[in-house]
Backbone as CSV, one residue per row, in Angstrom:
resi,resn,N_x,N_y,N_z,CA_x,CA_y,CA_z,C_x,C_y,C_z
1,UNK,-6.481,11.781,-48.573,-6.104,10.455,-48.150,-6.988,9.398,-48.818
2,UNK,-8.285,9.681,-48.915,-9.204,8.729,-49.538,-8.902,8.560,-51.014
3,UNK,-8.516,9.641,-51.684,-8.189,9.552,-53.103,-6.939,8.716,-53.330
4,UNK,-5.970,8.839,-52.440,-4.758,8.024,-52.549,-5.095,6.554,-52.319
5,UNK,-5.900,6.282,-51.299,-6.317,4.904,-51.030,-7.105,4.341,-52.208
6,UNK,-7.927,5.181,-52.846,-8.692,4.734,-54.003,-7.761,4.345,-55.150
7,UNK,-6.763,5.166,-55.389,-5.853,4.880,-56.491,-4.935,3.705,-56.237
8,UNK,-4.553,3.491,-54.979,-3.575,2.456,-54.669,-4.223,1.121,-54.329
9,UNK,-5.274,1.119,-53.506,-5.794,-0.134,-52.981,-7.124,-0.599,-53.554
10,UNK,-7.916,0.276,-54.112,-9.284,-0.103,-54.488,-9.321,-1.272,-55.460
11,UNK,-8.510,-1.244,-56.485,-8.542,-2.340,-57.459,-7.996,-3.642,-56.865
12,UNK,-7.136,-3.540,-55.861,-6.603,-4.747,-55.215,-7.594,-5.358,-54.234
13,UNK,-8.527,-4.548,-53.753,-9.510,-5.015,-52.776,-10.813,-5.460,-53.427
14,UNK,-10.840,-5.543,-54.741,-12.064,-5.887,-55.456,-12.533,-7.295,-55.102
15,UNK,-13.835,-7.412,-54.942,-14.473,-8.713,-54.755,-15.410,-8.878,-55.943
16,UNK,-14.999,-9.681,-56.883,-15.748,-9.794,-58.136,-15.637,-8.483,-58.897
17,UNK,-16.775,-7.900,-59.218,-16.760,-6.602,-59.902,-16.949,-5.436,-58.931
18,UNK,-17.125,-5.745,-57.653,-17.359,-4.699,-56.653,-16.030,-4.191,-56.096
19,UNK,-15.853,-2.883,-56.179,-14.676,-2.249,-55.594,-15.140,-1.162,-54.623
20,UNK,-14.369,-0.914,-53.580,-14.758,0.166,-52.671,-14.562,1.526,-53.338
21,UNK,-15.337,2.488,-52.897,-15.193,3.863,-53.371,-14.882,4.716,-52.142
22,UNK,-13.603,4.798,-51.812,-13.184,5.476,-50.585,-13.570,6.953,-50.535
23,UNK,-13.448,7.721,-51.638,-13.866,9.123,-51.554,-15.356,9.291,-51.221
24,UNK,-16.218,8.449,-51.793,-17.642,8.545,-51.449,-17.902,8.106,-50.018
25,UNK,-17.167,7.125,-49.543,-17.325,6.665,-48.163,-16.942,7.762,-47.172
26,UNK,-15.821,8.406,-47.410,-15.386,9.498,-46.529,-16.336,10.688,-46.642
27,UNK,-16.842,10.936,-47.850,-17.805,12.023,-48.028,-19.077,11.766,-47.226
28,UNK,-19.535,10.530,-47.173,-20.723,10.208,-46.369,-20.459,10.470,-44.889
29,UNK,-19.281,10.135,-44.419,-18.928,10.396,-43.013,-18.878,11.889,-42.730
30,UNK,-18.271,12.646,-43.635,-18.186,14.092,-43.453,-19.574,14.716,-43.482
31,UNK,-20.402,14.279,-44.424,-21.743,14.854,-44.548,-22.601,14.565,-43.329
32,UNK,-22.454,13.386,-42.748,-23.263,13.036,-41.579,-22.773,13.738,-40.319
33,UNK,-21.481,14.038,-40.258,-20.895,14.638,-39.041,-20.881,16.159,-39.047
34,UNK,-21.095,16.797,-40.187,-20.950,18.248,-40.277,-22.241,18.896,-40.770
35,UNK,-22.174,20.206,-40.984,-23.346,20.942,-41.458,-23.442,20.876,-42.984
36,UNK,-24.578,21.244,-43.564,-24.754,21.145,-45.018,-23.772,21.983,-45.837
37,UNK,-23.349,23.126,-45.322,-22.408,23.956,-46.073,-21.060,23.265,-46.215
38,UNK,-20.557,22.759,-45.112,-19.287,22.046,-45.156,-19.412,20.764,-45.975
39,UNK,-20.556,20.102,-45.893,-20.779,18.890,-46.690,-20.778,19.214,-48.179
40,UNK,-21.361,20.348,-48.554,-21.365,20.744,-49.966,-19.947,21.020,-50.457
41,UNK,-19.147,21.689,-49.642,-17.752,21.934,-50.026,-16.981,20.623,-50.129
42,UNK,-17.210,19.724,-49.200,-16.546,18.415,-49.271,-16.995,17.662,-50.530
43,UNK,-18.277,17.789,-50.880,-18.773,17.176,-52.113,-18.132,17.767,-53.353
44,UNK,-17.906,19.078,-53.331,-17.242,19.735,-54.455,-15.840,19.175,-54.658
45,UNK,-15.068,19.106,-53.574,-13.697,18.623,-53.702,-13.651,17.119,-53.998
46,UNK,-14.620,16.360,-53.482,-14.687,14.941,-53.813,-14.984,14.745,-55.292
47,UNK,-15.912,15.528,-55.829,-16.205,15.452,-57.255,-15.013,15.838,-58.102
48,UNK,-14.287,16.844,-57.655,-13.084,17.264,-58.368,-12.023,16.162,-58.350
49,UNK,-11.840,15.528,-57.203,-10.887,14.420,-57.108,-11.324,13.231,-57.960
50,UNK,-12.620,12.908,-57.909,-13.128,11.817,-58.740,-12.897,12.101,-60.216
51,UNK,-13.150,13.322,-60.629,-12.967,13.681,-62.037,-11.507,13.560,-62.450
52,UNK,-10.594,13.912,-61.551,-9.177,13.807,-61.899,-8.726,12.350,-61.970
53,UNK,-9.345,11.474,-61.191,-8.965,10.058,-61.214,-9.626,9.301,-62.350
54,UNK,-10.865,9.652,-62.678,-11.632,8.880,-63.655,-11.581,9.441,-65.064
55,UNK,-11.064,10.635,-65.220,-10.980,11.297,-66.519,-12.353,11.361,-67.201
56,UNK,-13.366,11.768,-66.438,-14.703,11.928,-66.986,-15.091,13.394,-66.915
57,UNK,-16.320,13.661,-67.275,-16.794,15.034,-67.256,-16.760,15.586,-65.841
58,UNK,-16.088,16.689,-65.680,-15.865,17.261,-64.356,-17.164,17.786,-63.756
59,UNK,-17.932,18.516,-64.538,-19.147,19.139,-64.021,-20.148,18.149,-63.478
60,UNK,-20.354,17.047,-64.172,-21.323,16.042,-63.721,-20.906,15.423,-62.400
61,UNK,-19.636,15.128,-62.251,-19.169,14.541,-60.995,-19.269,15.529,-59.843
62,UNK,-18.913,16.774,-60.086,-18.971,17.776,-59.016,-20.409,18.010,-58.575
63,UNK,-21.297,18.231,-59.522,-22.694,18.520,-59.177,-23.341,17.335,-58.464
64,UNK,-23.087,16.124,-58.937,-23.701,14.962,-58.299,-23.200,14.782,-56.868
65,UNK,-21.924,15.010,-56.628,-21.377,14.853,-55.282,-21.833,15.964,-54.344
66,UNK,-21.918,17.188,-54.845,-22.368,18.306,-54.007,-23.822,18.102,-53.576
67,UNK,-24.691,17.770,-54.512,-26.107,17.600,-54.178,-26.327,16.398,-53.259
68,UNK,-25.631,15.300,-53.511,-25.788,14.118,-52.662,-25.284,14.383,-51.246
69,UNK,-24.139,15.052,-51.125,-23.594,15.343,-49.788,-24.494,16.303,-49.023
70,UNK,-25.069,17.283,-49.717,-25.972,18.217,-49.052,-27.221,17.507,-48.556
71,UNK,-27.747,16.586,-49.340,-28.923,15.824,-48.912,-28.610,14.959,-47.698
72,UNK,-27.461,14.316,-47.693,-27.081,13.458,-46.565,-26.807,14.290,-45.314
73,UNK,-26.372,15.520,-45.480,-26.101,16.376,-44.319,-27.377,16.699,-43.541
74,UNK,-28.534,16.550,-44.171,-29.800,16.778,-43.472,-30.333,15.511,-42.803
75,UNK,-29.664,14.376,-42.944,-30.106,13.144,-42.296,-30.114,13.213,-40.766
76,UNK,-29.211,13.969,-40.120,-29.275,14.017,-38.657,-30.601,14.546,-38.104
77,UNK,-31.443,15.135,-38.929,-32.774,15.508,-38.449,-33.652,14.268,-38.284
78,UNK,-33.309,13.172,-38.981,-34.070,11.928,-38.883,-33.343,10.847,-38.094
79,UNK,-32.007,10.838,-38.182,-31.190,9.819,-37.535,-30.271,10.462,-36.502
80,UNK,-29.872,9.689,-35.538,-28.920,10.193,-34.552,-27.507,9.905,-35.043
81,UNK,-26.712,10.944,-35.321,-25.350,10.688,-35.782,-24.443,10.115,-34.698
82,UNK,-24.921,10.078,-33.458,-24.128,9.491,-32.375,-24.079,7.971,-32.479
83,UNK,-25.088,7.394,-33.092,-25.155,5.946,-33.214,-24.333,5.499,-34.416
84,UNK,-23.507,4.498,-34.237,-22.609,4.054,-35.305,-23.345,3.489,-36.513
85,UNK,-24.501,2.908,-36.315,-25.242,2.329,-37.435,-25.927,3.377,-38.312
86,UNK,-25.953,4.633,-37.862,-26.585,5.675,-38.675,-25.798,5.967,-39.948
87,UNK,-24.556,5.511,-40.022,-23.768,5.733,-41.230,-24.239,4.831,-42.370
88,UNK,-24.853,3.707,-42.070,-25.269,2.786,-43.130,-26.310,3.390,-44.068
89,UNK,-27.414,3.974,-43.568,-28.327,4.628,-44.511,-27.710,5.852,-45.173
90,UNK,-26.787,6.516,-44.482,-26.131,7.678,-45.086,-25.273,7.262,-46.277
91,UNK,-24.529,6.177,-46.126,-23.700,5.687,-47.238,-24.582,5.240,-48.397
92,UNK,-25.648,4.509,-48.087,-26.539,4.036,-49.147,-27.187,5.209,-49.882
93,UNK,-27.703,6.183,-49.140,-28.359,7.323,-49.760,-27.375,8.154,-50.573
94,UNK,-26.207,8.433,-50.024,-25.228,9.230,-50.742,-24.789,8.524,-52.018
95,UNK,-24.542,7.244,-51.918,-24.083,6.504,-53.089,-25.162,6.450,-54.172
96,UNK,-26.391,6.155,-53.775,-27.478,6.083,-54.759,-27.748,7.446,-55.404
97,UNK,-27.753,8.503,-54.597,-27.985,9.837,-55.154,-26.840,10.278,-56.068
98,UNK,-25.609,10.100,-55.609,-24.458,10.552,-56.397,-24.359,9.792,-57.713
99,UNK,-24.463,8.490,-57.656,-24.344,7.705,-58.880,-25.576,7.863,-59.776
100,UNK,-26.746,8.001,-59.179,-27.958,8.225,-59.977,-27.921,9.556,-60.708
101,UNK,-27.511,10.610,-60.006,-27.410,11.915,-60.665,-26.305,11.934,-61.710
102,UNK,-25.210,11.209,-61.439,-24.140,11.122,-62.428,-24.637,10.435,-63.689
103,UNK,-25.424,9.385,-63.522,-25.947,8.685,-64.696,-26.919,9.566,-65.483
104,UNK,-27.728,10.333,-64.778,-28.670,11.222,-65.468,-27.957,12.364,-66.181
105,UNK,-26.889,12.865,-65.592,-26.167,13.992,-66.186,-25.235,13.558,-67.310
106,UNK,-24.636,12.390,-67.170,-23.701,11.897,-68.187,-23.961,10.412,-68.392
107,UNK,-24.987,10.059,-69.184,-25.352,8.646,-69.355,-24.197,7.797,-69.896
108,UNK,-24.097,6.608,-69.357,-23.068,5.671,-69.779,-23.606,4.817,-70.922
109,UNK,-22.708,4.172,-71.641,-23.104,3.347,-72.778,-23.870,2.121,-72.326
110,UNK,-23.388,1.466,-71.272,-24.014,0.239,-70.779,-24.619,0.495,-69.401
111,UNK,-25.900,0.827,-69.341,-26.502,1.161,-68.040,-26.531,-0.017,-67.073
112,UNK,-26.635,-1.218,-67.592,-26.684,-2.385,-66.716,-25.353,-2.582,-65.981
113,UNK,-24.263,-2.457,-66.702,-22.941,-2.597,-66.075,-22.687,-1.464,-65.081
114,UNK,-23.108,-0.240,-65.431,-22.944,0.893,-64.525,-23.745,0.677,-63.245
115,UNK,-24.985,0.224,-63.380,-25.826,-0.028,-62.207,-25.284,-1.137,-61.338
116,UNK,-24.795,-2.206,-61.966,-24.238,-3.319,-61.208,-22.971,-2.892,-60.473
117,UNK,-22.099,-2.142,-61.132,-20.882,-1.661,-60.475,-21.210,-0.693,-59.348
118,UNK,-22.211,0.152,-59.549,-22.594,1.111,-58.509,-23.174,0.415,-57.287
119,UNK,-24.046,-0.555,-57.502,-24.628,-1.278,-56.367,-23.577,-2.112,-55.639
120,UNK,-22.673,-2.738,-56.380,-21.596,-3.493,-55.747,-20.707,-2.602,-54.913
121,UNK,-20.393,-1.428,-55.433,-19.575,-0.473,-54.695,-20.311,0.029,-53.455
122,UNK,-21.617,0.234,-53.565,-22.392,0.702,-52.417,-22.389,-0.349,-51.305
123,UNK,-22.595,-1.614,-51.651,-22.594,-2.683,-50.646,-21.210,-2.815,-50.011
124,UNK,-20.173,-2.714,-50.828,-18.805,-2.782,-50.313,-18.547,-1.626,-49.338
125,UNK,-18.976,-0.417,-49.715,-18.787,0.735,-48.840,-19.567,0.600,-47.540
126,UNK,-20.739,-0.013,-47.609,-21.513,-0.205,-46.383,-20.794,-1.152,-45.427
127,UNK,-20.058,-2.114,-45.972,-19.270,-3.007,-45.125,-18.110,-2.301,-44.445
128,UNK,-17.562,-1.294,-45.098,-16.444,-0.538,-44.533,-16.896,0.679,-43.730
129,UNK,-18.171,0.980,-43.738,-18.672,2.253,-43.222,-18.485,2.435,-41.725
130,UNK,-18.757,1.431,-40.921,-18.737,1.610,-39.467,-17.332,1.922,-38.951
131,UNK,-16.277,1.184,-39.350,-14.954,1.577,-38.855,-14.484,2.937,-39.366
132,UNK,-14.826,3.263,-40.604,-14.429,4.570,-41.145,-15.188,5.687,-40.423
133,UNK,-16.461,5.477,-40.129,-17.252,6.471,-39.406,-16.727,6.653,-37.983
134,UNK,-16.340,5.571,-37.349,-15.769,5.651,-36.010,-14.519,6.526,-36.024
135,UNK,-13.674,6.326,-37.023,-12.465,7.136,-37.147,-12.797,8.588,-37.470
136,UNK,-13.749,8.807,-38.356,-14.123,10.175,-38.749,-14.705,10.949,-37.572
137,UNK,-15.462,10.287,-36.722,-16.035,10.980,-35.561,-14.964,11.445,-34.595
138,UNK,-13.828,10.785,-34.583,-12.748,11.202,-33.706,-11.912,12.316,-34.306
139,UNK,-11.934,12.452,-35.618,-11.110,13.448,-36.299,-11.877,14.744,-36.554
140,UNK,-13.132,14.628,-36.974,-13.920,15.806,-37.333,-14.485,16.497,-36.098
141,UNK,-14.575,17.816,-36.115,-15.229,18.519,-35.005,-16.741,18.296,-35.065
142,UNK,-17.443,18.507,-33.956,-18.895,18.304,-33.967,-19.594,19.314,-34.877
143,UNK,-20.765,18.932,-35.364,-21.522,19.788,-36.272,-22.068,21.019,-35.554
144,UNK,-22.492,20.854,-34.301,-23.031,21.968,-33.546,-22.138,22.228,-32.349
145,UNK,-22.027,23.470,-31.958,-21.141,23.804,-30.845,-21.622,23.219,-29.521
146,UNK,-22.936,23.038,-29.359,-23.450,22.485,-28.114,-23.317,20.958,-28.069
147,UNK,-22.934,20.350,-29.171,-22.804,18.909,-29.245,-21.340,18.507,-29.067
148,UNK,-20.803,18.754,-27.904,-19.390,18.481,-27.648,-19.125,17.021,-27.356
149,UNK,-20.167,16.198,-27.216,-19.947,14.791,-26.931,-19.361,14.043,-28.129
150,UNK,-19.520,14.579,-29.327,-18.986,13.904,-30.512,-17.491,14.141,-30.686
151,UNK,-16.953,15.170,-30.103,-15.549,15.516,-30.321,-14.657,14.638,-29.452
152,UNK,-13.850,13.804,-30.073,-12.926,12.881,-29.401,-13.620,12.074,-28.326
153,UNK,-14.764,11.562,-28.665,-15.548,10.787,-27.721,-14.942,9.421,-27.536
């Protein structure tokens, strides 16, 4: 669903050079709500979807998304995923890690434009993060079986 929204609406929702990155936003929600294994699998499929949409190197996108999602999946040890504002650092961290690793693995010609587009997309995603996280918490099962308060809360 996020990939379809990215292809259909992202360019229409642009504010200046900043466009939302719906697959990364949904990946941050999944990573914060689930365990690291499921987050890594979600990162794999997100990287695969990104590669199919952007026509770039597949391996760099997959690896960057898997590692970033796995790192964000460990944030609940520091933050409470029950609080809606906990998605903001998760989105920022996931976006910075994913785009930073992508740049290191497959450097772009113009690093300044890449950095500006990445930061603009991160800020845009942070603005959309709370409503998307609210929806994701109602759809995704809880990360731990004893944490039943997150399921359809």
